[in-house]
N, C-alpha and C positions, 0 to 999 in steps of 0.2 A: 409452325405451330405450336400455339401459347400453351401454356402450363392448364391452363384449363381444360383444354379440349384433351390435351395428353394425359390427364387424368381421367377425363372422362372414360376415353377410351380404354384406358388400364383397367377400368372399372367394369365395365362391359365384358373386357374378356376375361376376368378374374369369375365374373359372373358364368359364363357360357361355359368355362374350364369345368368349373364347380358342378353344373348340370350335366355336364358331359359324362364325367365322375360320379356322379348319384346316377345316372342311369348304365353304367356298367357293373357297377359296384353293387348295386340295390335290387334285389329281383325284382320283376315288375308279373307281380300271380295276377294268376285271374281272380276274379273276386265276380260275387253274388249276392244281393242283397239279401236281408236278413233282419228281418225286423221284428223285435220279441212281440208287437204289441197285435202283429196280425198273426203271429203263430198262436196267442192268446186268444185273438178273436176265432181263429180257426179250432181251436179245440173245445171251445164253447158252443161252435156250431154256427157260428155268426160267419153268413158265406156270402155279405153282401161287400166283401172287401175288396178295393180295385187295385190293378196291379201295374207296376209298369216293369215294360223290358226289364229283364237280366243285365247287370254291368259286368261288362269284360275290360279291362283296365288298356286293354294291348288294341286301341282302336282300331287297329288292321284288321284283327283274328274278331271283330265283332260280328255273333250271331245272332240271329232272330230266334231264340228258340218257343215261340209261340205254337212253329213248325213241331212240337213234340209230340207224340201221339203213343197211346198204349193200345197195341194190337190185341192187348189177352181177353180171350171171350168171357163177356159181364156173367161172374157166379149167380146163379139164382137157384133159389133154393125157394121152392110153393110153399112147403110146411113153414109157417111163420113161428109158431111156438120154437119148432127143431130148431129153426134159424137163429132163435134169442138164447138157444141153448149152447148152440155150436160159439156163441160171442160171450157166454155170459160174465168171463173173468178179463176179460180186456179194457175194462176201465177201471182204474187203481183206486182204493176205498181214500187215497190221499194224498192232497202232496208230499214231497219228502223234501225239509228245506237243512240251508246247510251243505250243499253241495254244492259242486262246481261238475260240471258236465261239459265232454266234446265227440260229437256225432261224426263216425266214419262211415262212410259212404262210399262202397265201390260201385258202379256202375254198370252196368252188360254193353250201355252202346259202344259201339265197334265201328273202326275206321278200316278202309285200305289197309291200314301198317297193323292193326290187329292182330294178333295169332290166329293161323288161318285156318287152323285145326278147330279153333271155334264155331266158326260160322258167322252168316252175316243176317243180323236179326235189322229191325227197322224202330227207330227210336229208342226210349233207355228204359231200364228197371230196377230199384236197388237189388244188388247180386248182392253185398258185404251191406252187412246193417251193425254195423258196433258200437255199443258206448263205453268212452273213457270217463270213469266216474270219480272223484276224488271229495271224500269227508273232509269238510275243512276245521272239522272240529279235530279228529283226532289222524289226519291225516294218510286214513286207509285210501286204497286203490283198489280201481275192480276195473277190468273187461268185462262190460254184457255182450253175448252176442243176443242178439234177435234173429231168429230164423226168417227169409223171407216168404216162405211159404205160411207164414202165422197166419190167421185167419182175422181178420176186423171189420169193423161197419168204418169207412170212409168218412171222418170227418164232415167233409165239403160237399161227398156227393149223398153222405147216406147209402149208398151203397155196401153190399157186403165183396169182400175182394183181400186177395193176399195183400199184406200191408207192404211188399215192395213196391206195390204198384201203386201205392200213393205216392210215390215220387216222381210226379207230374206236373204239370203249370196248367194251372186253372185259374179261375175268377177268384176263387177266395186267396190265392198266392203262388210264392213259383216252388219248383219242384223241393229245395230242400225247406223250404214255410212247411209245405205241407206234409213229407214226412218226418217232420221235428215235430209240428203237432200230434200225429198219427203217434211216436212213441212216446210223446206227453202223457197223453191220455190215457196209454198202455203202461206206463210206471209211475208216474207223479212226479216223476223228473224234468225239473224245467232244463231245455236245452241250451246251452250260456254259446257254444260257439260248432261249428263243424267243415271239414274236410273233404274233399272230394276226390273220386279218383277213376278214370276209367280203364279198360283194358292195358291200354297202350301206357298209358299212365303207369298202371302198377308193374310191365313189365321193366320201362325206365327208370323206373326208382331201384329195382330188385339189381338191376344191369349197372347203376353207377355205385353200386356200393361194389361190384366186381362178383356179383351173384350172392346166392345166399347158402346155409348149408343147413339140409332137411336130411334127418336119420331117423329112418323106421324101421320095425322090426320084423318085417316081410319083403321079399322082392317083389314090385307092383309096379301096375302099369295100365295104359287107359288107351286100348289101338295104338296109333303110331303117334301120339298126343306127348307121352313120356314113359319112360321105362326107369324107375327109382330100385337101383340096389339095396340085399339088405343091409343094415349098417347107415354111416354117414357118407353124404357126398354134397358140393358145391354145386348147386345147380344155377344155369340164367334165369332170365326173368319170364322166359315162356315157356320151359317147364314147370316154376313156382308156380303161373298162374293156372295152367292145366290141372296142377296136381292138386288146388287149391278149390277148383269150381268143379272136380271130376265128382260123375254122378255113379258112371259107371266101369270101378275101378275093377281092376282083378287082381288074383295073387297067382305067384310062382306056385304048382305044386310039383314035389320034387326037387331035382338038381335042374339048372342052366341046361336046354342040350341044342346044339347047332347043326346043321345038314353043310354036308362038303360045299355047297355054294353058297353057307352064309346063310341061311332063312332058319328062321327059329320054329323047331318043329316041341319047344315045351310045351306040357300041357298046366293050362292055366286054369284060374275059375273065378269067379265073382264072388269079389271082397263081400262080406256078410256085415251086414249093419250100415252100410253106407247111405247116407242122408242128407238131409239140410244138417241134422246135429253132428254128424263128424266131418260136414263142411265148415261150420263151424270154430273146432277141434283147431281144424289145417288153419284157418282164417287167424284166429287169435297167437295159434305158434307164429305163426310169421308177423303179424304187428311186437312180439315179444322179442323173434330174433332180428329184427330190424332196429327197435329200441337197444340191443343190447353192443348194435355198432357205435350208436354214438358214443359210446365211453372211449372209443379211443381218437375222438377229436381234441385235442392237447390244449384251444381255445376256441373261445364263444367266435373269433373274429374266423379261424379255418372252417368251423363250423358253418357260420355264414356266406360263403362261398363257396363250401357245398351243395346248398341248399341253392343259392341262387341258378345252379346250372339245370334244376329242376322244377323251376320255372311255370313247365309248361306242363306238368305231372299233376298239376293238384288245381281245383277252384280252391278257394274258402270263401269266407264269409266277409263282409265289409267291414267287422269289427275287431275281426282278426288282424293287424298290421302284421309285418313281416319280421320286426323286432319283438315284438309278442312273440309270436311262432317260435322263430329262435330262441328265445329267452326261456321257453315254455322245454323244447326239446334239451336247451341247457341244464334244464335243471334238473333232467332223469339221470343225467350220466351219475347222479348219486342216490340213483333206486336202487334196490335189491329188487330186482326182478323177477326172483321167487316170492315177494314177500306180495307183487299183482295177482289179487283172489282174481279166478277166474268163473264166471256167471253164464247161465243160460241159462232162458226164458224154460219154465218147463213146462213141455208139450206130449201130446198124443195123436198119433198120425191118422186121419181120419178120408176117407176116398167118398167124394161128392158123389151124386146119381149118375153125372155122364162120366165116371171115371177118375177124373182126376182127383189129385194127390193132392191135399193141404193138412197144413197141424192146427191141432189146436189147442190155447192154452188151456193149463189144469189146474190151477192155484192163480188167484188175484196176485198181481205183485207185489200190492202191500205187505201182504202175507209173506210172499216168499222174500221180501225184502228182510224182513224182522226174523226168519226163518236162518238167514244166511250174516245176522248180526250188522246187519249196515245202519241201523239206529242205532248203533253202540256208541257212544261218546268217550 
């Protein structure tokens, strides 16, 4: 074999080894289109945007999400004046500039491996909607919870619905683009990036850290899905998920009592004030707990290796590559988490004529942001 052929084979071998190393060391996260122009068009009511299938960079797992469907019954409010009054604060008075935002979406999409205690439903909705906000002028950081039951007008369909229902693919855009447009209209904040996870992904993230610490001031449970003792304990992803999404939490009355057969015969009562707002508090609590875990990594390389094990737990937007995502997380190591301001959309509960419960925003977000000092430089 002459030297020219030998060098060619050597070069091919080097490229092959490099490609193999890249595929092993660099996580192959599932991505989806997230076009700022599409989001802007949706927010302006331009509903003729053409869409293409969402992209999954794991070709063997490519899914046709055009089969997504939202089975929630349409909300009808016959009194048009009443309908407009209920959503009168859902359009921000103006855009808020000089902010970078990250939309965190927790989908209620479930698979056969998801927590059995949550049951199975068709399709998907956004069960968790949290906007991470950074003021680029003064570096202030915020976590804004948007309750899933918030009543809005869908900018694409023009129907009145809960905001979680806008996390759905249609002729205007894909699920993430539609939800981002609804969030932009509501808050006046442009959504720069997003990451989403489903129930199974949430559990995997928690379990990858060896569980997470949850502290409660009262012993509490929901059926057989979880029971947390008063004080602090480290729990699995399944328990953390069931606690975060619980709507029927009970608290222990008096002492814990168990009969001779090991059956719980204690007295329990429904926890007061459990709603989407208490769920928001729990979601923010879990996110901050996870962010605190980042401090344990000694190098950005070790963090990157760890993140690579979670590549099937997230879907991220096509503009947020893995290196950028890891750098963002790494930079949070220096953040004093107690300085992150926790915000929640101001709402009141409202019962529809058919008995369904929704939430109504009570203050334009522009005014709310000003009252919380978000515009201060």
